[in-house]
N, CA, C and O of each residue as an XYZ file, in Angstrom:
296
protein
N     -26.209     -0.111     19.255
C     -25.715     -0.359     17.922
C     -25.742     -1.867     17.663
O     -25.420     -2.674     18.535
N     -26.124     -2.207     16.478
C     -26.195     -3.602     16.067
C     -24.781     -4.160     15.863
O     -23.879     -3.429     15.454
N     -24.590     -5.435     16.145
C     -23.269     -6.055     16.012
C     -22.785     -6.056     14.568
O     -21.596     -5.863     14.315
N     -23.685     -6.269     13.626
C     -23.260     -6.279     12.220
C     -22.850     -4.879     11.761
O     -21.949     -4.736     10.935
N     -23.506     -3.851     12.291
C     -23.119     -2.477     11.956
C     -21.747     -2.152     12.527
O     -20.944     -1.481     11.879
N     -21.478     -2.626     13.738
C     -20.166     -2.399     14.343
C     -19.072     -3.113     13.552
O     -17.965     -2.592     13.418
N     -19.374     -4.299     13.030
C     -18.395     -5.021     12.209
C     -18.094     -4.249     10.928
O     -16.940     -4.167     10.508
N     -19.117     -3.689     10.316
C     -18.900     -2.932      9.080
C     -18.102     -1.653      9.337
O     -17.265     -1.264      8.523
N     -18.362     -1.014     10.452
C     -17.581      0.176     10.809
C     -16.129     -0.210     11.074
O     -15.213      0.480     10.624
N     -15.912     -1.299     11.798
C     -14.549     -1.771     12.045
C     -13.839     -2.161     10.769
O     -12.640     -1.923     10.626
N     -14.568     -2.762      9.836
C     -13.985     -3.134      8.556
C     -13.556     -1.895      7.776
O     -12.489     -1.876      7.163
N     -14.383     -0.878      7.806
C     -14.033      0.367      7.124
C     -12.833      1.050      7.745
O     -11.979      1.588      7.040
N     -12.769      1.028      9.069
C     -11.611      1.631      9.743
C     -10.330      0.864      9.465
O      -9.264      1.464      9.322
N     -10.426     -0.461      9.387
C      -9.233     -1.257      9.093
C      -8.773     -1.051      7.662
O      -7.583     -1.177      7.373
N      -9.689     -0.737      6.766
C      -9.339     -0.544      5.366
C      -8.685      0.812      5.098
O      -8.215      1.060      3.988
N      -8.649      1.681      6.089
C      -8.014      2.984      5.915
C      -6.522      2.826      5.608
O      -5.921      3.694      4.975
N      -5.930      1.723      6.054
C      -4.516      1.474      5.757
C      -4.221      1.391      4.277
O      -3.085      1.617      3.858
N      -5.221      1.071      3.479
C      -5.005      0.992      2.031
C      -4.823      2.372      1.415
O      -4.229      2.491      0.344
N      -5.313      3.398      2.058
C      -5.099      4.757      1.549
C      -3.613      5.103      1.615
O      -3.043      5.634      0.663
N      -3.002      4.795      2.748
C      -1.568      5.049      2.890
C      -0.740      4.243      1.912
O       0.284      4.718      1.422
N      -1.176      3.031      1.625
C      -0.455      2.207      0.657
C      -0.551      2.800     -0.736
O       0.422      2.768     -1.490
N      -1.694      3.333     -1.086
C      -1.841      3.982     -2.390
C      -0.939      5.195     -2.517
O      -0.333      5.418     -3.565
N      -0.849      5.972     -1.464
C       0.044      7.122     -1.464
C       1.493      6.664     -1.562
O       2.297      7.282     -2.260
N       1.827      5.577     -0.861
C       3.188      5.050     -0.898
C       3.582      4.546     -2.265
O       4.709      4.769     -2.707
N       2.669      3.865     -2.948
C       2.964      3.372     -4.301
C       3.210      4.545     -5.247
O       4.138      4.511     -6.055
N       2.394      5.565     -5.147
C       2.608      6.747     -5.980
C       3.948      7.402     -5.703
O       4.621      7.871     -6.621
N       4.328      7.432     -4.450
C       5.619      8.018     -4.079
C       6.793      7.196     -4.614
O       7.794      7.754     -5.064
N       6.663      5.871     -4.562
C       7.735      5.001     -5.065
C       7.946      5.227     -6.552
O       9.081      5.403     -6.996
N       6.867      5.224     -7.328
C       7.010      5.385     -8.775
C       7.424      6.800     -9.146
O       8.170      6.983    -10.108
N       6.961      7.810     -8.408
C       7.395      9.182     -8.683
C       8.888      9.342     -8.424
O       9.584     10.032     -9.169
N       9.371      8.704     -7.370
C      10.802      8.772     -7.071
C      11.618      8.042     -8.131
O      12.708      8.485     -8.493
N      11.089      6.914     -8.634
C      11.793      6.192     -9.701
C      11.891      7.041    -10.958
O      12.956      7.112    -11.572
N      10.812      7.677    -11.345
C      10.824      8.513    -12.546
C      11.778      9.680    -12.378
O      12.498     10.037    -13.310
N      11.787     10.276    -11.196
C      12.681     11.399    -10.945
C      14.141     10.954    -10.962
O      14.992     11.653    -11.513
N      14.437      9.806    -10.369
C      15.826      9.321    -10.333
C      16.330      8.953    -11.724
O      17.473      9.253    -12.069
N      15.492      8.310    -12.518
C      15.905      7.948    -13.878
C      16.030      9.199    -14.743
O      16.889      9.261    -15.623
N      15.189     10.183    -14.503
C      15.306     11.439    -15.242
C      16.596     12.173    -14.936
O      17.161     12.829    -15.811
N      17.060     12.070    -13.717
C      18.304     12.746    -13.343
C      19.546     11.972    -13.767
O      20.554     12.566    -14.147
N      19.468     10.630    -13.699
C      20.639      9.802    -14.036
C      20.172      8.540    -14.759
O      19.965      7.506    -14.125
N      20.006      8.614    -16.075
C      19.505      7.450    -16.812
C      20.424      6.238    -16.757
O      19.963      5.114    -16.953
N      21.694      6.434    -16.498
C      22.633      5.312    -16.451
C      22.391      4.420    -15.234
O      22.769      3.248    -15.248
N      21.781      4.942    -14.205
C      21.551      4.176    -12.976
C      20.169      3.527    -12.950
O      19.676      3.158    -11.884
N      19.544      3.387    -14.119
C      18.172      2.883    -14.176
C      18.046      1.482    -13.592
O      17.111      1.215    -12.837
N      18.960      0.589    -13.924
C      18.854     -0.798    -13.457
C      18.952     -0.898    -11.933
O      18.186     -1.631    -11.308
N      19.884     -0.169    -11.343
C      20.038     -0.208     -9.880
C      18.831      0.397     -9.175
O      18.333     -0.163     -8.198
N      18.366      1.525     -9.663
C      17.252      2.217     -9.027
C      15.958      1.426     -9.213
O      15.118      1.375     -8.314
N      15.805      0.816    -10.377
C      14.579      0.081    -10.666
C      14.422     -1.130     -9.746
O      13.307     -1.467     -9.350
N      15.523     -1.779     -9.410
C      15.468     -2.919     -8.492
C      14.941     -2.493     -7.127
O      14.081     -3.159     -6.552
N      15.450     -1.399     -6.620
C      14.989     -0.909     -5.321
C      13.541     -0.423     -5.400
O      12.798     -0.538     -4.426
N      13.141      0.112     -6.538
C      11.753      0.565     -6.692
C      10.797     -0.619     -6.642
O       9.732     -0.527     -6.031
N      11.163     -1.729     -7.275
C      10.306     -2.912     -7.225
C      10.216     -3.480     -5.803
O       9.158     -3.951     -5.387
N      11.306     -3.435     -5.076
C      11.280     -3.897     -3.687
C      10.371     -2.987     -2.854
O       9.560     -3.472     -2.065
N      10.505     -1.684     -3.029
C       9.645     -0.744     -2.308
C       8.183     -0.900     -2.678
O       7.304     -0.781     -1.824
N       7.919     -1.169     -3.960
C       6.552     -1.394     -4.409
C       5.970     -2.648     -3.767
O       4.821     -2.647     -3.327
N       6.762     -3.717     -3.714
C       6.284     -4.968     -3.127
C       5.974     -4.812     -1.646
O       4.961     -5.322     -1.168
N       6.828     -4.118     -0.923
C       6.604     -3.916      0.511
C       5.355     -3.063      0.740
O       4.563     -3.342      1.640
N       5.186     -2.028     -0.077
C       4.018     -1.164      0.066
C       2.729     -1.916     -0.259
O       1.720     -1.744      0.425
N       2.757     -2.736     -1.285
C       1.575     -3.515     -1.626
C       1.277     -4.573     -0.561
O       0.117     -4.917     -0.336
N       2.316     -5.085      0.090
C       2.098     -6.029      1.180
C       1.338     -5.367      2.320
O       0.468     -5.983      2.936
N       1.671     -4.108      2.599
C       0.962     -3.387      3.658
C      -0.510     -3.221      3.288
O      -1.382     -3.348      4.149
N      -0.796     -2.937      2.006
C      -2.187     -2.819      1.568
C      -2.907     -4.157      1.699
O      -4.059     -4.210      2.132
N      -2.230     -5.228      1.328
C      -2.830     -6.549      1.443
C      -3.087     -6.900      2.902
O      -4.116     -7.492      3.227
N      -2.166     -6.540      3.776
C      -2.339     -6.788      5.198
C      -3.543     -6.008      5.751
O      -4.311     -6.542      6.551
N      -3.706     -4.763      5.331
C      -4.864     -3.977      5.763
C      -6.160     -4.612      5.266
O      -7.163     -4.622      5.979
N      -6.139     -5.138      4.051
C      -7.319     -5.790      3.502
C      -7.657     -7.064      4.285
O      -8.822     -7.322      4.585
N      -6.650     -7.843      4.606
C      -6.875     -9.077      5.359
C      -7.416     -8.765      6.751
O      -8.316     -9.455      7.229
N      -6.891     -7.754      7.394
C      -7.390     -7.372      8.719
C      -8.846     -6.918      8.619
O      -9.659     -7.230      9.489
N      -9.169     -6.180      7.557
C     -10.551     -5.739      7.386
C     -11.487     -6.935      7.202
O     -12.580     -6.960      7.766
N     -11.068     -7.909      6.426
C     -11.881     -9.097      6.222
C     -12.015     -9.886      7.524
O     -13.098    -10.383      7.832
N     -10.936    -10.005      8.287
C     -10.987    -10.730      9.553
C     -11.915    -10.038     10.549
O     -12.604    -10.702     11.322
N     -11.932     -8.731     10.531
C     -12.848     -8.008     11.411
C     -14.294     -8.321     11.032
O     -15.149     -8.497     11.901
N     -14.553     -8.386      9.750
C     -15.910     -8.659      9.282
C     -16.333    -10.106      9.576
O     -17.480    -10.354      9.949
N     -15.410    -11.052      9.407
C     -15.749    -12.473      9.579
C     -15.929    -12.824     11.037
O     -16.809    -13.614     11.379
N     -15.115    -12.257     11.899
C     -15.182    -12.647     13.316
C     -16.373    -12.093     14.053
O     -16.536    -12.352     15.246
């Protein structure tokens, strides 16, 4: 196997982490909509935690992307 082909395969495998992040973001927003639908008065409290969960999930996607790029560059 060629070294450049192995790098591309490794990059693709490292990018699989972004799939989980996409699922996590969908779960965060679905939970926010469900919580606000059940108790609209608690929107401000729940929304703060949803933004924190969204940021952490997006950080994981960014980390997977950076690892994929590092695999390709090295």
